[in-house]
N, C-alpha and C positions, 0 to 999 in steps of 0.2 A: 409682174406682181406675183407674190406668193403669200399664202396665208400664214399667219403666225400660229402659235400653239393654241390659240383660243378663237380662231376664226377671223381675227382682225387683219385685213390685208395691209401690207405696206411695201413700198419699193425696196428692192434688194439693197440699193445703195444708201437708203435712208439711215442716218446715224442715230435717229431718235431711239430712246431707251428708257426703261423704267427707272433705272438707278444711275443717272448720269453723274459724272464727277464734277468737281469744282473747276470751272474754266470760264472762258469768255461766253458771252451770250450767243455767239454764233456756234458754240459747241466745240471750238477748237482749243488746243491747250498750248498756245505760245506762252501763256503765263500759267504754268501748272499749279495745282492746288497747294498752297502753303499750309503748314501745320500750325502756324504761329498765331494768327489773329482771326478768330471767327468773325462773321459778319457783324456790322454795327446794327443798331436798332432799326436803321432804315433799310437794312438788307445789303448794303455795300460796304466795302472796306477800302482803306487807302492802299493803293498798290505799293507805295513806297514802304509802308509798314508791313503789309501782309504778303505781297507778291502774288496775289490772286484776287479776282473780283467775282465773288459768288453772287448768285441771284437770291433775293429774299425768298425763303421757303418756310413752310411750317416746321416746327421743331422735329428734328430727326429726319425730315424728308431731304433727299439728295437734290441739289439744285438741278433744274431741268435742263435737258439738252436742247438742241435746236428743234423748232417746230417741224412737224411732219409736212412734207411738201403739199401745198394746197390747203393746209389746215388754216382755218380762219381765226384770227385773234379776237377775243371777246372781252368786253369790259367786265370788271368785277361786279358780281351781283346779277349778271344777266341770266336768263333762264334758257337752258339748252336741254332738249329732250325731256322736258317736264321737271328739270331739277333747278332749284334756286339755292345756291350755296349749301351744298350738302353739309350737314352738321355731324360731328362725331360724338355728340353728347346726348344725353337724355336722363330722365329721372331714374332713380333706383326702382328695381322691380318691387321692392317692399321695404318698409322701414325695419331697422333692427332694434331690439329691445336691450337696453343696458340698465343695470342696477348699480346704484352708488351706495357706498357705506362710509361711515365715519373713519377718521384716521386710525391707523393701527393702534390697538390697545383698547378699543371700545367704540360704541356707537350703534345705531340702529339702521336697518335697511330703510330706504325710502322707496316711494313708488317708482315703478319703471318709467323711464323717460325715453321718448323716441328721438333717435338721432341717426342721421344718415352716415353711411360709411365713407370710404375714401373716394375722392373725386376721380373722374375717368382719366384714361390715358391722354397724352397730349394730342391735340388736333390742330389743324392748320386754318389760318384765316382769322379775320376779326371776330371776336366774341365767339370762338368755337366754330366758325363757319369755314367751309372749304370753298375755294374758288370754283366757278362753274367749269365744266369740261366740254371740249368740242365733241360733237356727235360723230357717230359712224366711224369709230376707230378703236381697235383693241388697244390694250395697254402696251403691247409690243410696238404699236405704231407711233407712240409718242412717249415722252417723259411725263412725269406727274406735273400738274399745273404749278406754275411758279409766278411770283410777282416779278414783272419785268423791271428794267431800269427806269427809275423815276416813279414807279408805283410805290405807294406807301406800304410799309411793313404792317403786320397785324397790330392794330392799336391796343394800347393797354390802359386807355382812359377809364375803362370800366372795371379794371382789375381791383381786387380788394386785398388788403394786407393780411398776412397770416396772423392768427391770434389764437388764444386758447379756446375761444368760442367757435372757431371755424372747424369744418369737418376735417378729419384727418390729423388734428393737432392733439397733443396730450393735455390732460387736465392740469390745472394749476396745482402746484404742490400744496397750496393752502386750502384747496377745495377737496371734497370727499374723493377718495380713491375710486377710480372707475374700473369696472370690469363687467364682462358679460356673464349672465347666469342662465343656463339652459336646464330646465327641468328634465330629468332623465327617468326612464322607467326603472322600477325595481328589478335588480338582476339577481339570479340565484348564485349561491356560493360556488366558487370555482371547484371543479371536480378534481383538480390537481393542486397540490400545495406548493407554495413558493412562487416567486415571480419568474424564476428561470423556467419553471415548468410551464407557466402560462405563455411564455415566449417561445416554447419549443415549436419546431416546424413539423407539420403533418401533411401528407399528401392526400388530398381528397379526390374522389373518383369523379364526382359530378358537381357542377355549380348550379344550385337552384336559381331560377330566374325570378326577378321581381314580379309581383302580381301585376297583371295587365291593368293599366289605369283606365278609368271610365272613358276619358276622351283622349287619352294619349296613344302613342304608337310604341308598341313593345319592340325591344331589340330582337335581332334574329336569334333563333335557337342555336345552341352549340352542340356539335356532335360529340361522340364519345371520346374522340382523340383530343378535344379541346378541354383539358382538365383545368380545374380551378387552380390558380396560383396560390401556393401556401404562403408562409411567411407572415405577413401582417394579419391576414384574416383567418389563418388556419385554426388558431385556438378558439376563435369566436364563431366558427361556422355553426349554425343551428338549422334544424329543419325549417322548411318554408313557413310552417304554421307559427312556430315560436318566434322566428325572426320577424315575420310580418306583424305578429301581435306586439312584439317588443318595440319595433320601429314605429308602429302606429301611435304609440303613446307620446312620441316626440313631435311637436308641431313643426313641420318643415319650414314654416315662415319665420320661426324664431331662431333658426340656426344661422350663424354668421356666413355671409357670402360677400365677395367683392361687389361693390355697387358703384354707380357713376352719378355725377351731378353735372348739370349743364350750366353752371354759373360761369362768370368771367374768370379768366386765369388769375390765380393768386400770386401775389408778389412776395417773394421770399428773400429776406436780407440775411446774408450768410453769417453776420456777427451782430452782437448787440441784442439778440433775442433772449427773452426770459426763458423760453422753452426751445432748446436747440434742435429738436427733432426736425429733420428736413421733410418736405412733402414726399409722399410715396412716388415711386418711379413711374407709376401709371397715371399720375395726376397731371393736369395742365397748370404749369406755374412758370413764372418769370423770375429770374434771379438777378439780384443786385449784389455784386461783389463788394462787400464792405469789410473785408479782412480775412475771410475764410474762403476756401476753394468752393466753386460751384458744386453742388451735390451731384451734378451729372458727371463731374470729374472724380469725385472722391467722397465716399461714404463709409461710416464705421458701423459695425453691428450694434454698438451701444453708444447712444448720444450722451448719456450720463455715465461717465467712467467710474467703475468701482475702485475705491482708493486702495484696495488690497487684494491680494490673490485669494484670500479666504472668502471675501465677499463675492468675488467672481465665481468661485467654485460653488458657493451656496446658491447662486442664481441658476447654475447649470446651463448658462448661455455662453456661446463662443465669443472670443474677442479677436476681431480682425478688421482690417481696412481693405475695401475693394476700390481699386483705382482704375479708371479708364482715361489715360492721360490725354488722348486726342479726341475725346467725345465730341460729337456734333452738338452745337448749342442752338437754342431757340434764337431766331433773328432778333428778338427783343431783349435777350440776355445781354448783360455787360460783356463786351468782348475781352479776350485775353490780350493784354498790351505787351509791346516789345520794349525792352530797356537796354540801352547801349551805354556802358561805362567807358567806352573807348579802349585804349591799350592797357589800362590798369585792370580791366575785367571786373566781374561782380564782386561786391564786398562780402566777405565771409568771416565767420568766427575763426579766430586764430587757433583754437583748440580742437573743436570737433568738425570744423570746416562747413558748418551749416550756412546756408545762404541768407542774406539779409531778407527780413520779412516783417510784417506789421507787428509781430509779437516780441521783437527785440526791444529791450528797455534801455533808453539812453540816459546816461548819468553825467555829472560834472558839466552841466550846461552843454551837453552834446559832444563832449570831447572823447567819451568812451561809451561803449554799449555792452550790456550784459546779455549773454546768449540765453535764449529761452529753453534750450535743450540741455546744455551742460553747465550753465551758470557761470562760465568764464567771462572775464572782462577783456575786451579788445579795444585798443586805441582806434578812434575814428580817423580815417584819412583826412588830411588837412583840408582838401578841397570838398569834403563831404560834411564838414561840421556845420551845424545849424543850432540856434538857440531853441530851448524847450520851454514849454509853458509850465504852469504850476502843477499840471497833471502829469508832467514828464513827457508829454507828446511834443514832437518836433513841430515847429511852425509851418514847415513845408511838407508835412506828411501827406496832405491831400493832393499835393502837386506831384508827388513821386509815386509811381505805380507800385514799386517794391515795398513801400511803407503803408499803402492803403488797399492793395488788392491781394486776394488770397492766391491768385494764379497769375504768373508772369512768364515771359520768355526773355531770357538774357542772351545777348549776342556773345558767343564764345570767342576767346582770344586764341592766339597761337599755342599757348600752353595747354589747351584742351585738345590739341590735334597731334597725332603721330604721323599724319600724312595729309595731303590735300583732301578736301571733301570729295566723296565719290560721286560720279554722275549716276543717273538712274538707268540701269541696264535691265532690259526685259529679254530673257532667253526662252524661246518656246521649243519644247521637246514633245514631239507628236508621235503617237502610236499609229503605225501604218500596217499592222498585221491584218489577217483575214477577218477577224471579228470587227475591227474598226471600220473596214471597208464595207462589209455586208450590213452593218447596223447604221450606216450613214454617219457615224460619229466622226469619221475623218473629214467628210465634207463639211459637217457642222463646225468642227474646230477650225479648219482652214478659213471658212467664211467669216467666223467671228473674229479671228485674229486679223484678217485683212481689213475688216471694217474698223477695228480699233486702231490699227496702224495708220489708216487714212485720217483719223482724227488727231493722231499724235505727230504727224509728219512735220508740222511747223515748229515743233519744240526742239530747239538746238541742243538741249542737254540730254535728250533721250538716245540711248544706243540699243540696238536690237540684234538678236541672233536667232537662227532657226536650225533645228536638227530633227531627224526622224529616226525611228527604229522599228525593226521587226526581229529577224534573226541576226541582223547586223545593225550597226549604227551608221547613219549617214549625216555628215555635216555639210553645210553649204557655204561656200565662199561668196560673199556679197559685196566685194570691194567695188567702189563706184567706177573704177576704171574698166571694169568688165562689161561686156555687152549683155551677158546673161549669167545667172547663178551657176556655179560649178559644184558638182557633188564630190565630196571627199568621203570615201567608204572606210570604215574601221571593221574589218572582218573578224578579228580576234576579240571575242567577247569574254574571254577568261583572263587574259592579260591586257588590261586597259591602258591606253596611253592617250594623251591629250593632243589637240591640234593647236595651231597658232591662233591665239586669241585675236590678233590684229586683222585676220582675214575673215573670221566668222562672226565677230562682234564689231559692228560698224555703226557710225552715226546714222540714225534713221533718216534725217533730212537729206543726206547725200545718196543713200541707197534705197529709198522707198520704192522706186520703180522696179528694182530687182526683187525686193521682198514681195511686192504685190504680184509680180509675174510668177514667182516661185510658188506662192500659196495657191494661185489659180491652177497651176500645172500638177501639183503634188497628188490630188485625188485621181487625176488621169494616169499618172506614172505608176500608181500602185493599184489600179482598178482590177487587174487580173492576178493579183498576188494570191499565192496558195500557202503562204507561210502563216500557220495558225499560232505559233509561239512567239513570245516576245522576250527580249533581253533587257528588261528595265534596269537591273542593277548596273550592268555595263554602261548603258546609255546615260544614266544619272551620274555615275562616277566620272565618265569622260566629260560630261558637261560641267561638273563641279571643277575638275582640273582645268578646263578651259577658262572658266570664270576666275579661278584663282590666279591665273597668269595676269589677269587684268586687275580689277578693283573689287570684284564681287558683283552682286546684283540679285535680281529676282528670277528664279527658274520656275517656269510654268510647265508642269508635266501633265500630259493627257494620256491616260491609260485605259485600254479596252480589253486586255487579256491578262490572265494569270501569268506573271513573269517566271517561266520555268527554266529559261536558258541562261547560260553564262554566269557571270559574277553574281553571287547572292541569289541564285535560282531557288524557287520555292516549289514544294510538292503539294499537290491538292490535298486539302483536309476536309473533314466533314463540314458541310455548309448548312446542315439542317439545324432547326431550332432545338434548344435544350428540352428535355422531357422531365427533369427533376430539378427543382431549385435548390436542393441540397447538394447537387453535383458541382464540383469545382469548375470554374470557367477557365480551364486550361487552354481552350481554343482561342481565348482572347490574348494569350501571351504570344509574342513573336516566335517564329520558328528558330531564329538565330539572331545574333546581335549585329549582323552585317549592315542592315539599313539604319540601325541606331548609331553605329560607329560612323557610317557615312554622313549622317545628319550632323553629328558633332564636328566632323571635319569641315563640313560646309559652314556651320555656324562660326567656327574659328576664323574662316576667311570671308565672313560677311556675305554668305550666300543664303538666301531665303528660298524655300521650296514650297510651292502651292501645287496641290494634287487634284486634278479633275478626273474623276473615275467615271467613264462613259461605257461601262461594261454591261453585258446582259447576264453574266454569271458572276459567282463569287471570285474575288481576286485576292483574298486573304489580307484584308485591310489591317488586321492585327499586327502584321509584319510590315506592310508597305507604309501605313500611316505614320510609322516612326520617323519618316522623313520630314513631317510637318512641324511637330511640336518643338523640338530644340531650335529650329531655324526661324521660328516666328511665322511660319506659313499657315495656310488654311486648307482644309479638306472639303472638297465638293463631291457630292455623290449623286449620280443619275443612273440608277440601276433598278430595272432594266432600262437602258437608253432607248427611247422611241422617238424617231424623227417623223414628222416635224414638231411633235408636241414638246420635246425638250430643247429644240434649237434655240428658241428665244430665251429660255431659262439659262442656258449655257452662255449665250452672248451677254445677257445682262449681268450675270455673275462675274464673267471675265472682265467686262468693261468697268464695273465698279471696283473690282480688285485692282485694276491698273490705275484708275483715275481718282480714287478716294484720297482724302488727306492721310498722309503717312510719312514715316521717317525711316531712314536707313542707318545702319551701323550704330545702334543705340546702346547705351549703358544706363541702367537705372539703379536707384538705391532708395530705401526708406530709412529716414531718421525719426527717432522718437525721443521724448524727453526722459529725464532720469526716472527710474522706476519701471520702465518698460523696455523690452528687448524684442527684436524680431526673431520669431521661432522658425518660420519657413515661408517660402513663397509658393503660390499655386497658380499655374498658368502655362503658357507656351513660351519658353525661353531657354537659354543655355547658361550654365554656371561655370565660370572659370575661377572665381574667387568666392570667399565666404560671404562677403558683404554685398557684392554687386550681382546683378543679373544682366546678361548680354542678350540683345535682341537684334539679329541681323535685319529685321524689319518689324515695325510696329505701326498699326493702323488705327483708324477711328472706331473700328468694331471690336477691338481687342481690349480685354481688361485683365488685371492681375490682382490676385488676392494675397494679402500679407497677414499671416497669423502672428499674433503677439502674445506675450506672456509677461507677468509681473516678476521682477527681481527685487522689488522694494515697494514701499508704500508711496503713493503719489501725493503731490502738492495739490493746490486748489485747482490747477488746470493741467491737462495733458496736451502735449504738442506733437504734431506729426508733420513731416516734410518729405514729400516724394519728388525726386529729381530725376529727369531724363535728359541725358546728353545725346543729341541725335543730329543727323544731317537732313535738312529740309529738302523738299522737291526743287528748291531753287539752288541747291548746292551750297547752302550756308550752314555752318555749324551753330547750333542753338542749344540753350539749356532751358528746359521747361520745368518750372518749379510750382508745385501745389502745396499749400499750407493749410493746416486744420488745427484748431484749438477747441478742446472740449472740456466742460466743467467736470469735476469729480464729485463724488458723493459717498457718504458712509451709510446711507440708508438703502436697504434692499428694495423697498418700494419704489424709490426714485430710479434705481437701475432698471426695473421692469418698465417704468413709464418711458424711459429713454430707449427701449429696445427698437431696433430698426429691422422689422421682419423681412423686408425685401432683401436687404443685404445678408441677413442670416440665411435666407433660403438659397441665395446664390452661392454662399460659402458651403452650405450643406450639400448642394448638388455636386460641387467640385470634389468634396471629400468622399462622397459616396462613389463617384465615378472612378476615383483613384483606387478604390478597394475592389472593384469588380474583377479586373483581370487576376486570375489565380484564386479568387475567393468564390463565395457562393452568393447567389441572389438572395437567399434567405437571410444571410448575415447582413447584407446591405439593407434589406427591408427592415430588419430588426434595429439596425442603426438609426434609421429614420424614426421608428416608433419610440425607441428609448429616449432619443433627444426630445421629442415632443412631450412625452410623458414626464420626463425629469423636470422640464421647465414648468409645466403646469402644476406638478406636485409641489415644487419648491414655492411657487406663488401661493398655492392654497394653504400650505403649511405655515408659511412665514408672514404672509401679507393679508390674510383674511381672518375674521373673527368668528370662528366656529359656524360656517354656513351649513345648510342642510346637506346631509349625505346624499340626498336625491338630486342634487344640482351639480352640473359641470361648470366650474368657475374658470373663466377665461380672462386673463388680463387684457386691458383695452388694446395695448400695442401688439399683443400676440393672439388676438381673437381669431385670426385666420390661420393660425399655425396648424391645426389639424387638417384644414382644407388643403393647404399647400403640401403638407406631408402626404396626404392621400393622393394628390395629383402627381407628385414626384414618384410615388411608389408605382403608379400606373403608367409612367413614361416608358417608351420602348426600350430604354436602356436597362430597365428592371423587369420587363415583361418576360414571361417564360417562353412565349412563342416567337420571340424576336430572332431573326437570323443574325449570325455573328457579325457580318459586315455592317448591317444596319445598327447593331448595338455599338460597334466601334464609332460609327458616325455620330451618334447621339452622345457618346462619351466625349468625343473630341469637341463637340459643340459646348458642352457644359464646362469644360476645363478652362475656356477663355471667353465665356459668354458675357456680353455686356449686361449690366443690371436692368436696362430697359427692356431687354428681350428675354429675361429669365422667366418672369411670371407668365407671359403669353405662351411660352413653350410648355409650361407646366399646367396652366389653366387655359384651355382654348376659349375662343369666343364663339357663341352660337347666335346667329341672326335669322329672324324670320323674313326671308326674301319676299314671300307671297304678300305679306302685310305691307311691305314697303312698295311693292309694285301696285298694290291696290290703292295706296295713297297717290301714286303717280296717275293711275287711271282716273281718279276722282279729281285731278287737278290740284292736289295739295302739294306743298313743298315736301320733298322726301328727305328725311333725316335718318342717320344711322342710330337706331335705338340702342339702349343698353343690352348687354348680352342676356339671353335667356338662361335660366338655371340649366346646368349641364345634366339634364335627366330626360329620359324618354317620355316621362309624364308630360313634358311641355310640348311634345310633338303632336301634330294633327295628321290624320290620314290624307288630307287634301293640301298639305303644306309643302313648301319648297324652302330649304334651309341651307345656310352657309356655316360650316364649321372650319375655323382657321386658327393657326397658332403662330403666324408670322413667317413660317417657312413653307407650309403646305395648306392648301385650301380645298375643301370638298363641298360641292353643291349636291344636296340630296333631294331627290324627288320621291315623295311618298307615293303610296300605291294609288290613291284616288285624286291625284292632281287634276283639276278641270282640263278638259280637252283643249279649250281655247288658249289656256296658259301654256300647255305643252306645245301647241302649234306655234305660238308666238316666240317661245324660247328655243325650241329644238328643231322646228320646221317639220315635224311629223305629227300625225293625228293621234298616235298612241305611244306610250312609253315603250311598249314591247317591241315596236318596230324601229326604235332608235338603238342601233348597235353598230359596232365596228368589227373588224376581223378578230379572231381569237387572239387574246393576249394584248390587244391594243386598247388602251384606256379611252373612255369616252371624254371628249372635249366639248367645250361650249362654243357653238358657232355665233358669229355676229350677223344677225339677219336685218333686213331692211324694214324694220317696223319699230314703233316707239317703245314697245315693251322690252324688246331685246336690247335696244340702245340704252334704255334706262337701267337694265341689269348690268350692262358693262360699265355704265357710269358708277354704279354702286361698287362694283369690284375695283374700279380704279381708285375710288375713295378709300376703300379698305387697304389697298396696296400702299397708297400714299401714307396712310396712318401708320402702317407697320414698317414703312421705309424699306420695302422689299418687293421684288417682282412677284414672288409667291405664285407658282403655277397652280392652276385650278383644275380639278378633276371632277367630272360629273358621275354621280352614283345614283342608282335607283333601287327600289325594293326588289329583292331577289338577285341582285348583282353579286357575283362571287366576292367582290371587293367591298361589299356593304359594311363589313366589320371595321373598315378604316374610319368610317363616319361614327359608328357607335363607340369606337375606342376613345373618341373625344368626349363622350358623355361620362365624365369621371364620377358623377354622383350616383350612377347606377352600379348595381352589382354585376360583375362580369368576370371572365376568367382571370383577369389581372388582380382582382381583389374585391372587397366588400363594398357596399354602398356607403355614401357619406353618413347617413343616419346611423348605420351599423358601426361605422368606424368611430363616431362620437361615443356611442354606447360602449364600444370596446375600450376606448381611452378612459372613459369614466370608470369602468370596472377595474382597469389596471391601477388607476390612481387610488381608488378605494382600497384595493388590496395592499397598497404600500403603507396604509395607515394601520394595518392589522399586525 
């Protein structure tokens, strides 16, 4: 037995994990996860259709792996450790006030009406309840709870349909226009003239702290070196007296914030809605595919399309579609169906080659059809002709998925293949230098790989290869005819050559015993190494050349040292944080183009590269991370790597990377109707042609943004079709097609009503992150501010009837735009004190981030753990409450809090936490006595008492909700890392920027100045 990173013991051989992949209920992958058909409403799918049998699980939660040995199976609804069906929902912390007015052109204000904001994020289980969790086991000891075979999926009998009267839905066009009105304090005239002067950047020497709240907990003081970040807040910095006085005139309960509702999940029908706005990405909803793609797959920044480019420019809003082609669906969602047309292949338009979809119009009694994209007429194949009704709809439309569903998978024919579909190849390249050995990263990597191969060994289609590197590169022959693995050394790291692919890349089923023995002996072989340098460039190039001889595959690279030697060697650069946000971020540009060219070569040959950085020092990710983007790979960062705290995180990340639904050798394209053209794609991919993007690998956690522009005026509807040709994990060539039809409008007010803020925020984050390398942080922050102000100014100028100058007017659909803009400006990628490698990690996340994970990363969640544990002590059912406002005013001196964003979690112990609670959770009598060795973060132990087990149950519920392992770090008052927790409180003034109230005042002043 060994403890996991959070004190939960589990057997070394146990394959249970936080993020299991799709496979059999025994956790093995003889039927690897298919990308084609998500689970049915009952949680199971037909193997003949899908090729995999997932377990029913809450939306976004990965199907659970095998149970921990000795764990007891419990019925749904049973009480364990004081918990009975943990709920992820709760009522909003406060109602928001909204004012309505008559349609544009006249009308009077009416009394403010109370209306709740958006519903909460998706949760698992019936009516928002989570299944009960086994006691006495950390999250590393088991996967998240799942509904087993035969168990019912979350029922939807209590679900209610979406409608204009429900929370989160836009107002009816015939009803008064909705917007939020916030009374603002009178502001003095700007001291500088012109908007450009007000947006100028100024460096301030000291950031004044917010006044200490009466019952709150003030953030830690900042030293002289922690200067306030200019940019967004610099022109508006005021002395504490004036700032406090100004902010005190704004009622904090009236400002918009995200809120949650605990109602039953809403049912969203993808077409036939009078109001096309989809639910927010953080809502609980169930999708019925009635002709448009599931919004988990495809969302547009504007659900009401402006009919002309002039109208779009007047709104100051972006036009783009964000697509997540293989997004995980809720078990109750309509699954993606597979369509097989046999040898003839899918039916397509003869002109633009668009695929058959529900929006094609059949004419001449079904003998020909009109393309919704180009308007061309195409004869219908003889065996596909069917009579149409008076409405022009085919009689068999409901029986054909391609005519009734917005998303389908077509079986590809030979004409879509240039070679046989490739098998899934996993090649592991491991750093064995001195830093990897001394930090135990080598041991952790070998252990994680061995456990994963144990689970994959029964899959006949999986091939595997292993290599190591320090100052030389070592390949290992794993042919089944050998009695043990043989090392093949490549000493020349400047002139790289490849080795025979047939000897080092072998079927896992035949050579598992050799691979397992090798992974067990590698840490011993290099335990006495003194080689401190690493030749990453030579090792990656040799591995790519080896995979090129075969069919390509996934290359998993583990790096623990700055690669100084051999091909594409790097020199150390300044790894400290920036001191001036007017300074150009040249340190975020790669040192040379070597790794970028290497990635392009890999992408050309269908090699995807994932990078696991387990270093204790900077490794110049600005250069090395170039390997991931063009190849469709992913960057993982554990710096400084600390064992055993990071062992479980590494294992969970690697396992989900290998076992999640994914496709290989993919090619994708966006089609849109006449009047729109694709301007550019944003994400992780490779471009070989103007119209298509190439993805050596694409997975369930990857999204692509497609920016659009007008080249003509639109008709009554705008159509979009995103197509991905890929190889499934079953080795089959498939074509996944997502269709979307949106109404157009000539009214600016309707454009604002149809704004999708979640999608716009995701797009904004991508665009800002693209501008950081070589640019300035101040310019990127100004980009955020200008976009927010331009939209609000356009709405106030064109869609309101002379409101009071003392009010900040926010359109209903964009009422949280200032809040999200402030949160994004305070993310580590735009913070002044962020280290270069950490900044690169956050930039890489945002460039391909799924919509469901964007807002949690920008706006963390703050939970009062002490209140939840008090409910447990009183015998009450424990529920996850809505997040507290992200302000230190909500903190108490005797509280315990969890701040998390879906990637990292921090448990904060305030200074006066009761002794009995400290003893129950940490096993010590005083917080001061709970400490680790210098540089080692504090972790949460799992103790043998009900309170400790209850806390771990809460953390498991949070992880399941976020669909991520999410390592947890313990912080306390006076801890040097205490600022990690306070950085999550984005409503407070801190070195990263102004407070939320001050930001609203600043936005209001800028809008007022634009009228002058």
